[in-house]
Chimera marker file (.cmm) of the C-alpha trace (Angstrom):
<marker_set name="trace">
<marker id="1" x="13.221" y="20.454" z="41.485" r="1" g="1" b="0" radius="0.5"/>
<marker id="2" x="10.562" y="20.136" z="38.814" r="1" g="1" b="0" radius="0.5"/>
<marker id="3" x="7.123" y="19.319" z="40.052" r="1" g="1" b="0" radius="0.5"/>
<marker id="4" x="4.354" y="17.654" z="38.130" r="1" g="1" b="0" radius="0.5"/>
<marker id="5" x="2.427" y="20.903" z="37.795" r="1" g="1" b="0" radius="0.5"/>
<marker id="6" x="5.191" y="22.891" z="36.081" r="1" g="1" b="0" radius="0.5"/>
<marker id="7" x="4.884" y="21.155" z="32.674" r="1" g="1" b="0" radius="0.5"/>
<marker id="8" x="1.110" y="21.515" z="32.859" r="1" g="1" b="0" radius="0.5"/>
<marker id="9" x="1.466" y="25.203" z="33.709" r="1" g="1" b="0" radius="0.5"/>
<marker id="10" x="3.915" y="25.681" z="30.824" r="1" g="1" b="0" radius="0.5"/>
<marker id="11" x="1.502" y="23.939" z="28.438" r="1" g="1" b="0" radius="0.5"/>
<marker id="12" x="-1.420" y="26.084" z="29.564" r="1" g="1" b="0" radius="0.5"/>
<marker id="13" x="0.624" y="29.255" z="29.081" r="1" g="1" b="0" radius="0.5"/>
<marker id="14" x="1.501" y="28.251" z="25.528" r="1" g="1" b="0" radius="0.5"/>
<marker id="15" x="-2.075" y="27.282" z="24.758" r="1" g="1" b="0" radius="0.5"/>
<marker id="16" x="-3.187" y="30.699" z="25.979" r="1" g="1" b="0" radius="0.5"/>
<marker id="17" x="-0.702" y="32.373" z="23.624" r="1" g="1" b="0" radius="0.5"/>
<marker id="18" x="-1.901" y="30.238" z="20.724" r="1" g="1" b="0" radius="0.5"/>
<marker id="19" x="-5.532" y="31.035" z="21.513" r="1" g="1" b="0" radius="0.5"/>
<marker id="20" x="-4.677" y="34.743" z="21.543" r="1" g="1" b="0" radius="0.5"/>
<marker id="21" x="-3.009" y="34.408" z="18.139" r="1" g="1" b="0" radius="0.5"/>
<marker id="22" x="-6.062" y="32.592" z="16.784" r="1" g="1" b="0" radius="0.5"/>
<marker id="23" x="-8.321" y="35.361" z="18.090" r="1" g="1" b="0" radius="0.5"/>
<marker id="24" x="-6.228" y="37.939" z="16.224" r="1" g="1" b="0" radius="0.5"/>
<marker id="25" x="-6.531" y="35.946" z="13.007" r="1" g="1" b="0" radius="0.5"/>
<marker id="26" x="-10.227" y="35.406" z="13.633" r="1" g="1" b="0" radius="0.5"/>
<marker id="27" x="-10.940" y="39.057" z="12.809" r="1" g="1" b="0" radius="0.5"/>
<marker id="28" x="-9.821" y="38.591" z="9.214" r="1" g="1" b="0" radius="0.5"/>
<marker id="29" x="-10.805" y="34.940" z="8.789" r="1" g="1" b="0" radius="0.5"/>
<marker id="30" x="-14.036" y="33.810" z="7.220" r="1" g="1" b="0" radius="0.5"/>
<marker id="31" x="-15.347" y="30.424" z="6.199" r="1" g="1" b="0" radius="0.5"/>
<marker id="32" x="-13.738" y="30.673" z="2.764" r="1" g="1" b="0" radius="0.5"/>
<marker id="33" x="-10.272" y="31.287" z="4.158" r="1" g="1" b="0" radius="0.5"/>
<marker id="34" x="-10.632" y="28.572" z="6.788" r="1" g="1" b="0" radius="0.5"/>
<marker id="35" x="-11.667" y="26.045" z="4.133" r="1" g="1" b="0" radius="0.5"/>
<marker id="36" x="-8.824" y="27.273" z="1.937" r="1" g="1" b="0" radius="0.5"/>
<marker id="37" x="-6.324" y="26.711" z="4.738" r="1" g="1" b="0" radius="0.5"/>
<marker id="38" x="-7.707" y="23.233" z="5.392" r="1" g="1" b="0" radius="0.5"/>
<marker id="39" x="-7.359" y="22.408" z="1.696" r="1" g="1" b="0" radius="0.5"/>
<marker id="40" x="-3.817" y="23.789" z="1.618" r="1" g="1" b="0" radius="0.5"/>
<marker id="41" x="-2.831" y="21.684" z="4.635" r="1" g="1" b="0" radius="0.5"/>
<marker id="42" x="-4.337" y="18.539" z="3.074" r="1" g="1" b="0" radius="0.5"/>
<marker id="43" x="-2.682" y="19.349" z="-0.256" r="1" g="1" b="0" radius="0.5"/>
<marker id="44" x="0.765" y="19.831" z="1.248" r="1" g="1" b="0" radius="0.5"/>
<marker id="45" x="0.487" y="16.664" z="3.340" r="1" g="1" b="0" radius="0.5"/>
<marker id="46" x="-0.657" y="14.573" z="0.383" r="1" g="1" b="0" radius="0.5"/>
<marker id="47" x="2.029" y="16.082" z="-1.832" r="1" g="1" b="0" radius="0.5"/>
<marker id="48" x="4.663" y="15.007" z="0.683" r="1" g="1" b="0" radius="0.5"/>
<marker id="49" x="3.137" y="11.553" z="1.206" r="1" g="1" b="0" radius="0.5"/>
<marker id="50" x="2.519" y="10.594" z="-2.438" r="1" g="1" b="0" radius="0.5"/>
<marker id="51" x="6.107" y="9.879" z="-3.565" r="1" g="1" b="0" radius="0.5"/>
<marker id="52" x="7.197" y="8.013" z="-0.429" r="1" g="1" b="0" radius="0.5"/>
<marker id="53" x="5.806" y="4.566" z="-1.241" r="1" g="1" b="0" radius="0.5"/>
<marker id="54" x="7.089" y="4.209" z="-4.826" r="1" g="1" b="0" radius="0.5"/>
<marker id="55" x="10.397" y="5.912" z="-4.006" r="1" g="1" b="0" radius="0.5"/>
<marker id="56" x="11.447" y="4.091" z="-0.854" r="1" g="1" b="0" radius="0.5"/>
<marker id="57" x="9.318" y="1.056" z="-0.066" r="1" g="1" b="0" radius="0.5"/>
<marker id="58" x="9.026" y="-0.579" z="-3.486" r="1" g="1" b="0" radius="0.5"/>
<marker id="59" x="12.786" y="-0.401" z="-4.262" r="1" g="1" b="0" radius="0.5"/>
<marker id="60" x="13.523" y="-1.776" z="-0.789" r="1" g="1" b="0" radius="0.5"/>
<marker id="61" x="11.186" y="-4.696" z="-1.363" r="1" g="1" b="0" radius="0.5"/>
<marker id="62" x="12.749" y="-5.373" z="-4.752" r="1" g="1" b="0" radius="0.5"/>
<marker id="63" x="16.204" y="-5.554" z="-3.182" r="1" g="1" b="0" radius="0.5"/>
<marker id="64" x="14.894" y="-7.822" z="-0.438" r="1" g="1" b="0" radius="0.5"/>
<marker id="65" x="13.353" y="-10.226" z="-2.947" r="1" g="1" b="0" radius="0.5"/>
<marker id="66" x="16.551" y="-10.247" z="-5.038" r="1" g="1" b="0" radius="0.5"/>
<marker id="67" x="18.588" y="-10.988" z="-1.914" r="1" g="1" b="0" radius="0.5"/>
<marker id="68" x="16.347" y="-13.944" z="-1.141" r="1" g="1" b="0" radius="0.5"/>
<marker id="69" x="16.833" y="-15.212" z="-4.713" r="1" g="1" b="0" radius="0.5"/>
<marker id="70" x="13.118" y="-15.571" z="-5.234" r="1" g="1" b="0" radius="0.5"/>
<marker id="71" x="11.633" y="-14.749" z="-8.611" r="1" g="1" b="0" radius="0.5"/>
<marker id="72" x="8.644" y="-12.693" z="-7.607" r="1" g="1" b="0" radius="0.5"/>
<marker id="73" x="6.941" y="-9.871" z="-9.420" r="1" g="1" b="0" radius="0.5"/>
<marker id="74" x="5.496" y="-6.953" z="-7.503" r="1" g="1" b="0" radius="0.5"/>
<marker id="75" x="2.069" y="-5.741" z="-8.699" r="1" g="1" b="0" radius="0.5"/>
<marker id="76" x="3.331" y="-2.235" z="-9.425" r="1" g="1" b="0" radius="0.5"/>
<marker id="77" x="0.314" y="-1.021" z="-11.385" r="1" g="1" b="0" radius="0.5"/>
<marker id="78" x="-1.723" y="-0.709" z="-8.194" r="1" g="1" b="0" radius="0.5"/>
<marker id="79" x="1.083" y="1.207" z="-6.510" r="1" g="1" b="0" radius="0.5"/>
<marker id="80" x="1.398" y="3.683" z="-9.357" r="1" g="1" b="0" radius="0.5"/>
<marker id="81" x="-2.367" y="4.168" z="-9.708" r="1" g="1" b="0" radius="0.5"/>
<marker id="82" x="-2.748" y="4.780" z="-5.959" r="1" g="1" b="0" radius="0.5"/>
<marker id="83" x="0.201" y="7.173" z="-5.948" r="1" g="1" b="0" radius="0.5"/>
<marker id="84" x="-1.189" y="9.057" z="-8.944" r="1" g="1" b="0" radius="0.5"/>
<marker id="85" x="-4.601" y="9.389" z="-7.275" r="1" g="1" b="0" radius="0.5"/>
<marker id="86" x="-3.007" y="10.751" z="-4.106" r="1" g="1" b="0" radius="0.5"/>
<marker id="87" x="-0.942" y="13.201" z="-6.177" r="1" g="1" b="0" radius="0.5"/>
<marker id="88" x="-4.005" y="14.382" z="-8.147" r="1" g="1" b="0" radius="0.5"/>
<marker id="89" x="-5.905" y="14.836" z="-4.887" r="1" g="1" b="0" radius="0.5"/>
<marker id="90" x="-3.021" y="16.926" z="-3.556" r="1" g="1" b="0" radius="0.5"/>
<marker id="91" x="-3.003" y="19.174" z="-6.631" r="1" g="1" b="0" radius="0.5"/>
<marker id="92" x="-6.786" y="19.643" z="-6.443" r="1" g="1" b="0" radius="0.5"/>
<marker id="93" x="-6.541" y="20.563" z="-2.763" r="1" g="1" b="0" radius="0.5"/>
<marker id="94" x="-3.774" y="23.063" z="-3.427" r="1" g="1" b="0" radius="0.5"/>
<marker id="95" x="-5.741" y="24.659" z="-6.273" r="1" g="1" b="0" radius="0.5"/>
<marker id="96" x="-8.976" y="24.900" z="-4.279" r="1" g="1" b="0" radius="0.5"/>
<marker id="97" x="-7.056" y="26.102" z="-1.210" r="1" g="1" b="0" radius="0.5"/>
<marker id="98" x="-5.424" y="28.924" z="-3.140" r="1" g="1" b="0" radius="0.5"/>
<marker id="99" x="-8.782" y="29.893" z="-4.645" r="1" g="1" b="0" radius="0.5"/>
<marker id="100" x="-10.321" y="29.920" z="-1.158" r="1" g="1" b="0" radius="0.5"/>
<marker id="101" x="-7.679" y="32.227" z="0.280" r="1" g="1" b="0" radius="0.5"/>
<marker id="102" x="-7.369" y="34.673" z="-2.600" r="1" g="1" b="0" radius="0.5"/>
<marker id="103" x="-10.014" y="37.146" z="-3.655" r="1" g="1" b="0" radius="0.5"/>
<marker id="104" x="-12.246" y="35.969" z="-6.486" r="1" g="1" b="0" radius="0.5"/>
<marker id="105" x="-15.862" y="36.165" z="-7.587" r="1" g="1" b="0" radius="0.5"/>
<marker id="106" x="-16.783" y="32.503" z="-7.169" r="1" g="1" b="0" radius="0.5"/>
<marker id="107" x="-16.182" y="32.102" z="-3.431" r="1" g="1" b="0" radius="0.5"/>
<marker id="108" x="-19.232" y="29.900" z="-2.812" r="1" g="1" b="0" radius="0.5"/>
<marker id="109" x="-18.396" y="27.589" z="-5.712" r="1" g="1" b="0" radius="0.5"/>
<marker id="110" x="-14.822" y="27.075" z="-4.504" r="1" g="1" b="0" radius="0.5"/>
<marker id="111" x="-16.030" y="26.724" z="-0.916" r="1" g="1" b="0" radius="0.5"/>
<marker id="112" x="-18.239" y="23.805" z="-1.968" r="1" g="1" b="0" radius="0.5"/>
<marker id="113" x="-15.396" y="22.295" z="-3.995" r="1" g="1" b="0" radius="0.5"/>
<marker id="114" x="-13.168" y="22.763" z="-0.969" r="1" g="1" b="0" radius="0.5"/>
<marker id="115" x="-15.505" y="20.781" z="1.264" r="1" g="1" b="0" radius="0.5"/>
<marker id="116" x="-15.704" y="17.972" z="-1.285" r="1" g="1" b="0" radius="0.5"/>
<marker id="117" x="-11.921" y="17.955" z="-1.794" r="1" g="1" b="0" radius="0.5"/>
<marker id="118" x="-11.290" y="17.910" z="1.968" r="1" g="1" b="0" radius="0.5"/>
<marker id="119" x="-13.660" y="14.980" z="2.480" r="1" g="1" b="0" radius="0.5"/>
<marker id="120" x="-12.128" y="13.038" z="-0.398" r="1" g="1" b="0" radius="0.5"/>
<marker id="121" x="-8.635" y="13.819" z="0.870" r="1" g="1" b="0" radius="0.5"/>
<marker id="122" x="-9.596" y="12.600" z="4.310" r="1" g="1" b="0" radius="0.5"/>
<marker id="123" x="-10.915" y="9.220" z="3.154" r="1" g="1" b="0" radius="0.5"/>
<marker id="124" x="-8.968" y="8.556" z="-0.069" r="1" g="1" b="0" radius="0.5"/>
<marker id="125" x="-5.560" y="7.888" z="1.537" r="1" g="1" b="0" radius="0.5"/>
<marker id="126" x="-7.143" y="5.302" z="3.813" r="1" g="1" b="0" radius="0.5"/>
<marker id="127" x="-8.613" y="3.406" z="0.886" r="1" g="1" b="0" radius="0.5"/>
<marker id="128" x="-5.424" y="3.716" z="-1.121" r="1" g="1" b="0" radius="0.5"/>
<marker id="129" x="-3.351" y="2.565" z="1.859" r="1" g="1" b="0" radius="0.5"/>
<marker id="130" x="-5.212" y="-0.737" z="1.637" r="1" g="1" b="0" radius="0.5"/>
<marker id="131" x="-4.204" y="-1.045" z="-2.011" r="1" g="1" b="0" radius="0.5"/>
<marker id="132" x="-0.600" y="-0.155" z="-1.245" r="1" g="1" b="0" radius="0.5"/>
<marker id="133" x="-0.421" y="-2.559" z="1.687" r="1" g="1" b="0" radius="0.5"/>
<marker id="134" x="-1.954" y="-5.322" z="-0.422" r="1" g="1" b="0" radius="0.5"/>
<marker id="135" x="0.730" y="-4.751" z="-3.038" r="1" g="1" b="0" radius="0.5"/>
<marker id="136" x="3.311" y="-5.408" z="-0.317" r="1" g="1" b="0" radius="0.5"/>
<marker id="137" x="1.607" y="-8.281" z="1.495" r="1" g="1" b="0" radius="0.5"/>
<marker id="138" x="0.506" y="-10.259" z="-1.557" r="1" g="1" b="0" radius="0.5"/>
<marker id="139" x="4.057" y="-10.991" z="-2.798" r="1" g="1" b="0" radius="0.5"/>
<marker id="140" x="5.113" y="-11.976" z="0.717" r="1" g="1" b="0" radius="0.5"/>
<marker id="141" x="2.174" y="-14.376" z="0.809" r="1" g="1" b="0" radius="0.5"/>
<marker id="142" x="3.356" y="-15.846" z="-2.490" r="1" g="1" b="0" radius="0.5"/>
<marker id="143" x="6.839" y="-16.400" z="-1.048" r="1" g="1" b="0" radius="0.5"/>
<marker id="144" x="5.436" y="-18.931" z="1.410" r="1" g="1" b="0" radius="0.5"/>
<marker id="145" x="3.868" y="-20.895" z="-1.440" r="1" g="1" b="0" radius="0.5"/>
<marker id="146" x="7.233" y="-21.078" z="-3.243" r="1" g="1" b="0" radius="0.5"/>
<marker id="147" x="9.196" y="-22.306" z="-0.229" r="1" g="1" b="0" radius="0.5"/>
<link id1="1" id2="2" r="1" g="1" b="0" radius="0.2"/>
<link id1="2" id2="3" r="1" g="1" b="0" radius="0.2"/>
<link id1="3" id2="4" r="1" g="1" b="0" radius="0.2"/>
<link id1="4" id2="5" r="1" g="1" b="0" radius="0.2"/>
<link id1="5" id2="6" r="1" g="1" b="0" radius="0.2"/>
<link id1="6" id2="7" r="1" g="1" b="0" radius="0.2"/>
<link id1="7" id2="8" r="1" g="1" b="0" radius="0.2"/>
<link id1="8" id2="9" r="1" g="1" b="0" radius="0.2"/>
<link id1="9" id2="10" r="1" g="1" b="0" radius="0.2"/>
<link id1="10" id2="11" r="1" g="1" b="0" radius="0.2"/>
<link id1="11" id2="12" r="1" g="1" b="0" radius="0.2"/>
<link id1="12" id2="13" r="1" g="1" b="0" radius="0.2"/>
<link id1="13" id2="14" r="1" g="1" b="0" radius="0.2"/>
<link id1="14" id2="15" r="1" g="1" b="0" radius="0.2"/>
<link id1="15" id2="16" r="1" g="1" b="0" radius="0.2"/>
<link id1="16" id2="17" r="1" g="1" b="0" radius="0.2"/>
<link id1="17" id2="18" r="1" g="1" b="0" radius="0.2"/>
<link id1="18" id2="19" r="1" g="1" b="0" radius="0.2"/>
<link id1="19" id2="20" r="1" g="1" b="0" radius="0.2"/>
<link id1="20" id2="21" r="1" g="1" b="0" radius="0.2"/>
<link id1="21" id2="22" r="1" g="1" b="0" radius="0.2"/>
<link id1="22" id2="23" r="1" g="1" b="0" radius="0.2"/>
<link id1="23" id2="24" r="1" g="1" b="0" radius="0.2"/>
<link id1="24" id2="25" r="1" g="1" b="0" radius="0.2"/>
<link id1="25" id2="26" r="1" g="1" b="0" radius="0.2"/>
<link id1="26" id2="27" r="1" g="1" b="0" radius="0.2"/>
<link id1="27" id2="28" r="1" g="1" b="0" radius="0.2"/>
<link id1="28" id2="29" r="1" g="1" b="0" radius="0.2"/>
<link id1="29" id2="30" r="1" g="1" b="0" radius="0.2"/>
<link id1="30" id2="31" r="1" g="1" b="0" radius="0.2"/>
<link id1="31" id2="32" r="1" g="1" b="0" radius="0.2"/>
<link id1="32" id2="33" r="1" g="1" b="0" radius="0.2"/>
<link id1="33" id2="34" r="1" g="1" b="0" radius="0.2"/>
<link id1="34" id2="35" r="1" g="1" b="0" radius="0.2"/>
<link id1="35" id2="36" r="1" g="1" b="0" radius="0.2"/>
<link id1="36" id2="37" r="1" g="1" b="0" radius="0.2"/>
<link id1="37" id2="38" r="1" g="1" b="0" radius="0.2"/>
<link id1="38" id2="39" r="1" g="1" b="0" radius="0.2"/>
<link id1="39" id2="40" r="1" g="1" b="0" radius="0.2"/>
<link id1="40" id2="41" r="1" g="1" b="0" radius="0.2"/>
<link id1="41" id2="42" r="1" g="1" b="0" radius="0.2"/>
<link id1="42" id2="43" r="1" g="1" b="0" radius="0.2"/>
<link id1="43" id2="44" r="1" g="1" b="0" radius="0.2"/>
<link id1="44" id2="45" r="1" g="1" b="0" radius="0.2"/>
<link id1="45" id2="46" r="1" g="1" b="0" radius="0.2"/>
<link id1="46" id2="47" r="1" g="1" b="0" radius="0.2"/>
<link id1="47" id2="48" r="1" g="1" b="0" radius="0.2"/>
<link id1="48" id2="49" r="1" g="1" b="0" radius="0.2"/>
<link id1="49" id2="50" r="1" g="1" b="0" radius="0.2"/>
<link id1="50" id2="51" r="1" g="1" b="0" radius="0.2"/>
<link id1="51" id2="52" r="1" g="1" b="0" radius="0.2"/>
<link id1="52" id2="53" r="1" g="1" b="0" radius="0.2"/>
<link id1="53" id2="54" r="1" g="1" b="0" radius="0.2"/>
<link id1="54" id2="55" r="1" g="1" b="0" radius="0.2"/>
<link id1="55" id2="56" r="1" g="1" b="0" radius="0.2"/>
<link id1="56" id2="57" r="1" g="1" b="0" radius="0.2"/>
<link id1="57" id2="58" r="1" g="1" b="0" radius="0.2"/>
<link id1="58" id2="59" r="1" g="1" b="0" radius="0.2"/>
<link id1="59" id2="60" r="1" g="1" b="0" radius="0.2"/>
<link id1="60" id2="61" r="1" g="1" b="0" radius="0.2"/>
<link id1="61" id2="62" r="1" g="1" b="0" radius="0.2"/>
<link id1="62" id2="63" r="1" g="1" b="0" radius="0.2"/>
<link id1="63" id2="64" r="1" g="1" b="0" radius="0.2"/>
<link id1="64" id2="65" r="1" g="1" b="0" radius="0.2"/>
<link id1="65" id2="66" r="1" g="1" b="0" radius="0.2"/>
<link id1="66" id2="67" r="1" g="1" b="0" radius="0.2"/>
<link id1="67" id2="68" r="1" g="1" b="0" radius="0.2"/>
<link id1="68" id2="69" r="1" g="1" b="0" radius="0.2"/>
<link id1="69" id2="70" r="1" g="1" b="0" radius="0.2"/>
<link id1="70" id2="71" r="1" g="1" b="0" radius="0.2"/>
<link id1="71" id2="72" r="1" g="1" b="0" radius="0.2"/>
<link id1="72" id2="73" r="1" g="1" b="0" radius="0.2"/>
<link id1="73" id2="74" r="1" g="1" b="0" radius="0.2"/>
<link id1="74" id2="75" r="1" g="1" b="0" radius="0.2"/>
<link id1="75" id2="76" r="1" g="1" b="0" radius="0.2"/>
<link id1="76" id2="77" r="1" g="1" b="0" radius="0.2"/>
<link id1="77" id2="78" r="1" g="1" b="0" radius="0.2"/>
<link id1="78" id2="79" r="1" g="1" b="0" radius="0.2"/>
<link id1="79" id2="80" r="1" g="1" b="0" radius="0.2"/>
<link id1="80" id2="81" r="1" g="1" b="0" radius="0.2"/>
<link id1="81" id2="82" r="1" g="1" b="0" radius="0.2"/>
<link id1="82" id2="83" r="1" g="1" b="0" radius="0.2"/>
<link id1="83" id2="84" r="1" g="1" b="0" radius="0.2"/>
<link id1="84" id2="85" r="1" g="1" b="0" radius="0.2"/>
<link id1="85" id2="86" r="1" g="1" b="0" radius="0.2"/>
<link id1="86" id2="87" r="1" g="1" b="0" radius="0.2"/>
<link id1="87" id2="88" r="1" g="1" b="0" radius="0.2"/>
<link id1="88" id2="89" r="1" g="1" b="0" radius="0.2"/>
<link id1="89" id2="90" r="1" g="1" b="0" radius="0.2"/>
<link id1="90" id2="91" r="1" g="1" b="0" radius="0.2"/>
<link id1="91" id2="92" r="1" g="1" b="0" radius="0.2"/>
<link id1="92" id2="93" r="1" g="1" b="0" radius="0.2"/>
<link id1="93" id2="94" r="1" g="1" b="0" radius="0.2"/>
<link id1="94" id2="95" r="1" g="1" b="0" radius="0.2"/>
<link id1="95" id2="96" r="1" g="1" b="0" radius="0.2"/>
<link id1="96" id2="97" r="1" g="1" b="0" radius="0.2"/>
<link id1="97" id2="98" r="1" g="1" b="0" radius="0.2"/>
<link id1="98" id2="99" r="1" g="1" b="0" radius="0.2"/>
<link id1="99" id2="100" r="1" g="1" b="0" radius="0.2"/>
<link id1="100" id2="101" r="1" g="1" b="0" radius="0.2"/>
<link id1="101" id2="102" r="1" g="1" b="0" radius="0.2"/>
<link id1="102" id2="103" r="1" g="1" b="0" radius="0.2"/>
<link id1="103" id2="104" r="1" g="1" b="0" radius="0.2"/>
<link id1="104" id2="105" r="1" g="1" b="0" radius="0.2"/>
<link id1="105" id2="106" r="1" g="1" b="0" radius="0.2"/>
<link id1="106" id2="107" r="1" g="1" b="0" radius="0.2"/>
<link id1="107" id2="108" r="1" g="1" b="0" radius="0.2"/>
<link id1="108" id2="109" r="1" g="1" b="0" radius="0.2"/>
<link id1="109" id2="110" r="1" g="1" b="0" radius="0.2"/>
<link id1="110" id2="111" r="1" g="1" b="0" radius="0.2"/>
<link id1="111" id2="112" r="1" g="1" b="0" radius="0.2"/>
<link id1="112" id2="113" r="1" g="1" b="0" radius="0.2"/>
<link id1="113" id2="114" r="1" g="1" b="0" radius="0.2"/>
<link id1="114" id2="115" r="1" g="1" b="0" radius="0.2"/>
<link id1="115" id2="116" r="1" g="1" b="0" radius="0.2"/>
<link id1="116" id2="117" r="1" g="1" b="0" radius="0.2"/>
<link id1="117" id2="118" r="1" g="1" b="0" radius="0.2"/>
<link id1="118" id2="119" r="1" g="1" b="0" radius="0.2"/>
<link id1="119" id2="120" r="1" g="1" b="0" radius="0.2"/>
<link id1="120" id2="121" r="1" g="1" b="0" radius="0.2"/>
<link id1="121" id2="122" r="1" g="1" b="0" radius="0.2"/>
<link id1="122" id2="123" r="1" g="1" b="0" radius="0.2"/>
<link id1="123" id2="124" r="1" g="1" b="0" radius="0.2"/>
<link id1="124" id2="125" r="1" g="1" b="0" radius="0.2"/>
<link id1="125" id2="126" r="1" g="1" b="0" radius="0.2"/>
<link id1="126" id2="127" r="1" g="1" b="0" radius="0.2"/>
<link id1="127" id2="128" r="1" g="1" b="0" radius="0.2"/>
<link id1="128" id2="129" r="1" g="1" b="0" radius="0.2"/>
<link id1="129" id2="130" r="1" g="1" b="0" radius="0.2"/>
<link id1="130" id2="131" r="1" g="1" b="0" radius="0.2"/>
<link id1="131" id2="132" r="1" g="1" b="0" radius="0.2"/>
<link id1="132" id2="133" r="1" g="1" b="0" radius="0.2"/>
<link id1="133" id2="134" r="1" g="1" b="0" radius="0.2"/>
<link id1="134" id2="135" r="1" g="1" b="0" radius="0.2"/>
<link id1="135" id2="136" r="1" g="1" b="0" radius="0.2"/>
<link id1="136" id2="137" r="1" g="1" b="0" radius="0.2"/>
<link id1="137" id2="138" r="1" g="1" b="0" radius="0.2"/>
<link id1="138" id2="139" r="1" g="1" b="0" radius="0.2"/>
<link id1="139" id2="140" r="1" g="1" b="0" radius="0.2"/>
<link id1="140" id2="141" r="1" g="1" b="0" radius="0.2"/>
<link id1="141" id2="142" r="1" g="1" b="0" radius="0.2"/>
<link id1="142" id2="143" r="1" g="1" b="0" radius="0.2"/>
<link id1="143" id2="144" r="1" g="1" b="0" radius="0.2"/>
<link id1="144" id2="145" r="1" g="1" b="0" radius="0.2"/>
<link id1="145" id2="146" r="1" g="1" b="0" radius="0.2"/>
<link id1="146" id2="147" r="1" g="1" b="0" radius="0.2"/>
</marker_set>
């Protein structure tokens, strides 16, 4: 019979293993590599996220509007601009992340760029999500005025 404490004990054991692994990496890690890893993680996430909206959501909305037989135009320019900005942010993060991990002479310069890129990558998708959501909600709002 499984008690309530067994999952907690299992979790603590795994956390201990992960902390031990982090301590081993800590010997070779410095602030440049940590910032580089953060930038790489942001870059990979943004690279995965950027094509989702124009590839899946916009075509689905187009089919839905055609099925409803409503002549409605989606404001696609905002979608493509937001997607392009997310993609550019991803490429910048990947570039700065690679520069932070590899050996080069301008570590401090790329460290500062890495901080700026990480902050922009943290806040930019939130702002662009508003634009993308507006591009979905606005046509739905216009449907009610046509009915």
